[in-house]
N, C-alpha and C positions, 0 to 999 in steps of 0.2 A: 503493499499499500504506499505511496504517494507522501510522504510529509509535506508538510506549509515550504520547507525550506528545499528541495527537492523541484517542487511546483518554483519558484524564485528564482531557483537558478536556470530552470528551462527556458523560464523568463526571457533570462541576461543574453543565453546564447542566441537566441534569435536577436535580440537591439544588438551583441555584439558582432554576430554574424554579418548583419548590413552595416556597421561600423566597419568592417577589416574587407566587405567588397568595396565602399568608396574609398577608402586609402588606398585599396590595389585599382583603380581606375585610377588615383593621383599620379601615385607611383609610377606607373606606367606611360604617362606623359603620352605624347602622338601614337601610341601603339608600335609592336614590332617591327613592323615595315619602316615605317618613317624614324625610327630611332636605327635601323639597320643603315638606310636610306642616308641619315647623316651622321651616322661614322664612318660609313665607306668613305666620304669625301675627305678623311682624315680629321674630324671636330671630335672635341668631346661633346657628350649632351649635357644638358645645364644639370643634369644632379651627379654627374661623375667630374663636372667642374667643380661645382662646389667641393666635393668627397675630395678633388686633388689640391686646393687651395687651403682647408682649414686643415688643421689636427685634426690626425686619425682617430673617427668615432666622435667628435665632439659638435656635431652638429644637431639642434635642435629645431626643426622645423613648424612654421603655423602656418593657418588660414590653407590646410591640406584640402576640405571641403568646399573652399571658393569656386563655383563654378560649374559645382555638381558634373554632371556627366561628360561637361570640359576639363581635361586635366587640370587641376590645381589653378587655373584660369588662366594657365600657359605663363604662370609666373612662379619659380621656385621661391621660398623669402623666410627666412627663420635667421639664428644666431648660432654661433660655431667662435672657434678660437683659434687665434693663429702663433705660434711661439707660444702658445697659454695664456695670451691675452684675449679679452672678447671682444667680437663685431659683427656686425648686422650683415646680413650679405641676400643680396637679391638677381636670380639670375633666368634671366629672358626665358621662354621652351621655346626653341624656332618647329620642333616637333607641332606641338600642339598649337593648332590658329595663326601660324605661323608668329607666334612670340607676339599679340597685338595685344590692346589693352583694353579692357573694358571695365564696364563700373564694379566690378569685383575684383579685378587684379588695381586695380587704380588705388580703390582703398588699399591692398594690403602695402603696394610702392607706397603710400601714407604712411602706414601702419610701421615699416619699417624706418622712414627718414624718424617718425615723430619717437619710436622708441632709441636709436642710437641718439638721439639729443638728452632724452631724457634717463637713458644709460648711462650717458657722459661715452660712448664709444665709436671707435669708424665706423664709416657706412660706405659700402662696398655694392657697385653695381654692374655685372656682367651681362651685356646687350646682344642680342641677337634676336630683331622682331620688327613691326612693321608698322610698329606706329597705335592709333587708336583702331578698333575693331568695329566695323559696324554693325553691330548690333541693333538698333530700331530705340533701344532703351535709354529714356533720357537722363542726364546723370545730375540736372537740378541744381541747388544749391549745396552742391558738394565740391570740395575741399581735392584741389589737384595735387598729384604727389610731389610736381615742381615746386609749389608751396611749401611745403614740408621739407624738401632736400633746400631749400635757399638757405629756412633758420638753419640749416646744417652747418652753414658757411660759417666757417672763422670758430666755431664750435667744437665740430669733431670732425677728424679728417674724414676724405669724400675721396674716393678712389674708385672710375671704372676702366673695366676692361670691355672693349668691344671686340667679339668676335665670330663676328659674321657681318652682314648688312643690316644697319641700326638706319632708321626712319623716322623721320615728323616725330611727336612726341616724347617717344624715348630715346630717343637719338637728342634731345636738350639735354641729357643728363651728362652728356662729356663735357659740354662747356663750361656746365655747373661746376663739375669736379673740381677738387682740387689738382689733381693728376689724373690723365687719362692716357690709356695705353692701348694698342691693337694689335691684331694681328695681321701676317705678313697679307691672307688672304680674305679680310675684314674689308667694309667698307661704311662710311657714317655718311648721312647725307640727310637735307629737308626734306627729301621728293625722291624716291626711289626711279628709275629710268620709267617704268610706264608712266606712272603719276607726270614726269618730265614731257614724255614724247607727247600725252594728252596737254598736258596744258601750253607745251609752247613749242614744238614741234621737233624739240631737237633729239636727234635719237642718239642713244650716250650709253657707253656698258657702266655698270656698276663700277668696276675701276678706275676708267676715268672719272666719272663722277664726284665718289667719293673714298677710293682707296690709298692706301699709303703716300702714294704721290702726289697726291692731295689736298690728305685731310695732314699731313707732318707739315707741307708748305705752305697750308694756310693759317698754321696753329690752331686748328682745333683738339689737334687730337697731340699731346706731348713726344709719348715715345711707341715703338712698333718693337713687335717682337716677332721669330720667325711662326711661333706653332702657338695651339690654345695652352699648354704646357709650358712654354716660353714667358707668356703673359700672365698669368696665374703665379710662377715664381716670382716674376719680377713685380710683383702685387704685393707679395710677403716680402721683399725683402726691401723694398719703397716701404713702406708702414714698420719697418724695423728702425726708421729710427725720429721715429713720431712716439707721441705722447700718446694715450685713449683719446686727451682730449683735450681743450681749451685752459681745464682745471687742473690739470699735471704738468708736469714738467717732463723733459723728457730723460730716460732711462741712463745712465753709462751703463758701459760692458766693465763687468768682473777685473779688475790690473792685469793686464799680462807682457807679455816680453814687447809684443809690438804696442804697447799704450807705455813704452815705459819715454823719458826724455832721450833725446840721441842729436849729435850734430849731423849739420848737412853738407857737406861739403861739395856733393856732389852740385849742389846747386851753381859751383863755380864754374862749371862744363857746360851746364844744361843755359844759365844765362848768359846772353852775351855782355861784355860792358858797350859791346858796338850797337846803337842804338837803331840802328841800321838793318841788325843781322838776328833774323827771325827764331823763335824758338817754338816748342809745345807746350804750350801752359799745359796741358795734361802730365807732361814730365815732370815739372814741379808740387803737381799735384799727390803725384805718385810716392813721391820723396817728403811731403810735407806731412801729409795725414799717415794713419796709426799702419792700412796696410793698402795695394792695390786695387782690391774690390770696391773702393767709393760708386758712388752710385748715379750717373749721369741725367738731367733731364730737356727733355729737348734738345739730344745733341746735333737734330736735324735741321733747327731751327734756329735763327741767329747768331750763327753760328763764331763771332765777331765774339762773343759772350760764353763762358762757361759756367752751368750754374749745377752744381755736384751736393751729392750727399754724404757725409762721411764722418770718420769719426778724429777726435784729436785727444789723445790721451783716456782713449775708451767715452770720451762725451758725445755725443752725437753734435754736428756744428751743419752748418750749411755754406757753400763756397760760392762766392760769385768773383767770376775773374774774367780778367781781358784775355783775349787768343791775338795774339799776334800772328800767327798763321795767316789769318785771314783778316783783311784790310789791314793789316798792319797795328790790328787792334784798334782801328778808330770802330766807334759807338754807331751802328748803325739803327733805324727804325724798330726794325725786328729785334735787335739784339734786349731794345731798352725796355722793349715790350716784355721781354720771354722773362726778361732780369727784373721788370717791378711784380707781373704775379710770383714768382718764384719768394721775393723778398718779402711778400704779403702773406704766403703762405709759410714762409720757416717764422716769420715774427708772430703770428697768429697761435704757432704750437710751441712757441717761447724756444726756439733755434738759435744757440747763438751763430751770428753771419759773421762771415771772415771776406772782404776784401781784397784780393789782389790785382794792383792797379798798374797795366802797361798797357797804355793807349795815347794816343798824339790827339786826341777829342772825341768830340762826335762826329761823324762824316759828313764833309759838305759836299757842295754840290747842287745843280739843278734836281736829278733825281733824288736824291737822298729827301731835298726840301720836298717832291713832290710826296715822298711817300711819308709823310711828315715826323720826320725826327725831334725838330724841336718838342711837337705835342708829346710824342713816344718819351724822349729825355724827360720832360717834365713829369709824367709819368713817372719813371724809374724813381727820379728826385724826391716826388714827395713820397714813393713806398719806403725810401732809404731814411729820409728824415725826419718821418714821422714810426718808424719804428721802433719799438720800445725796448727790441729785445738786447742782449749785449752784442755789441758792435767792437772788432776790430780790422784793421786797416794798416795794407803795407805796402807800400810804391817802391815797384822793384826796377821798374828805369825811365820811365817817365807816365807825366800824368796833366794833360793842358786843357786849360779851360773849363767847358763844364762838364766836360767827360772826366775832370776828377773829381768835381764837387757830386756826381749822381756814382762817383764809384765811393763815397764818406771821404773822398779828402778834404776838409772843410772842418775850420775851426768853430767850439762848441757843438759838436754833430752828437755830443754824450758815447764817446769812444768811448772803450774803456783802455786802448792801447794803439795807438800811431807810431809806425814805424817805417822807413825807407832805409834803401841799400845806398850805398856814399856814392855819390856821381849822376843820384835821380836826378833827372828834370821837369819843371813844372812851370807853371806862368799863362800868360793867357793865348801865349802860341810858342812854336820854338824859336829858337835864335836864329836857326834857318829862313822862317818863314816871314819872321819879323825884319829881319835885313831884306827881305823882297820886296815885299808891302812896303818900307822906308824909303828901299832905292838907296840903302846905304854903299861908302866904299871899303874895299876888301880890310880897313884898318879897322874901320869900328865894327864889322860882321866878325872880326876876330875877336874883339872885344865884347862882343855880342854873347857866341859862343865861349868866353871863359867865363863869363858872369851864368851863364848857364849851367856850367858845369860846379862852379859853387853852389847850384842855387840849394840844395839838397843842408851842405853844410849851414847857408846863412839862414833857414828855416829852422833848423835844429840847433841855433844860437838863441833864438826866439820863439822857444818850444813851440813850433812846429809843427816837430816831433817828438814822442818823446825819448826818442834814441834814433840812429844812424844803426843798423845791423853787420855784420858779416855775415855774407850769406848761410855762410855755417853755423851760423845761431839763431836760422829762421823760425825753426822748431820748435827750440826750447824758448822762445822769445814770446811765440804765439802761445805755447802751453802753458809755460807758467801765467802768462796773461789770461789767459783765459780761465783759470783755475783759481787765481785772485777775485776776478768777475765773477765768478759761481757763489762764489762768499755773499754777494749782496744779497740771494735767493733765499731771505727767511723767511718771509711769509709765503701762504699757500699762492697757489699759481690762478688766474683770474682772467680771462676773455681778454682780449684786447679791446677797449673803446675809442672805434675811428670816426675823427671827426673831421675828417680833412675830404674834401670832393676829390677825386681824382681826375687828372686831366684827361 
């Protein structure tokens, strides 16, 4: 004879079987055939991407039943861990309705960003979707996910991975993010080729419309990696330099041999004393930073400036460095725009900024002016002068005019240290340019050159620099100054309050 307890258990079996069936629909994504077709292109599916990126077994999903028979409504959403630290992650599922967005999936996306700020953890979005889905449903007074994502800005790190074709509303997540990276076979655009053809008559491939050769050049996406796996690994690497939120300071690595003080005599061979000879600033970073595995942001955009994340003495730092290999280090509009964004992100999450200056100024010329070099330079200037994080400056050989100011070579700019190599030149313009513009004779031209070579000493005599460095002292001087500056962090971290209007 059945007992009341047995009857209750039987009732639960039916209910839980129904729950299991619904969950099976969700985890099955677009079904075996569509998933197999997706994987056949050499790509990971949405759930495999999440599993690859997060610490093994750490993913905790929510919203599995949203969409009903439409598996997870086209987006896998939840929380997990990266190197033991919590993150929120959303992955568009292209095998389900082409990863499109409906009212339910919009709510999931909003919830992801809302929880990221509430819990003060990074937000990661993995994109491969065709934008809004034509469902016939009315959104009404429903908050869009982009509203919540915008509220993440400057409060929690936001990272986007573009792993296939991303169009329309979903694609806007990339430019909103602090950092966006795409795979070699991905594309990102306002509207895909069919819509473009219908709207404008232009017949264009997805690669030519928004592939890496377009998205990187335009600055829409910061970095590119060869495969899904490489993109996901780079996201983990990028986030390793950041705190969970603006309410935390970046965590230092445990002391090891790489983080110890050391002299850098190699720089004497890398940095020529002759200002006319070029060198690769990346080699300087290899020597000064703890290790050579530092992370470069936007290496294929604005290449006259190198923006890098690395460690100095085990502490995460953000480096903004002129690149003499490109335009002799002159700062063009793209380089300034890149640096302005990078500086703002570093400042928002309290990464110390190290400026390595070696430039003849902002790039002159009619094409440069047409590209808005003054406006972009102003953006960079405002970003770095309003930055509240720790700032260090080193002039290696030269820094002229406004090109010196945007690199934090300006008095009363709240640097914790300012250094230069002896013989570094600075001023409104080089002696050669000044001599040519003034039409001086050879005697005066030589006097101008001599004065130029003495500029660093004259500046140091009046505390324009804290000290002139032997190149072999570079790493240790920066490291000691950074360690002293970190003592100022005796209060809890808070988000940066911004009042400046970006030019």
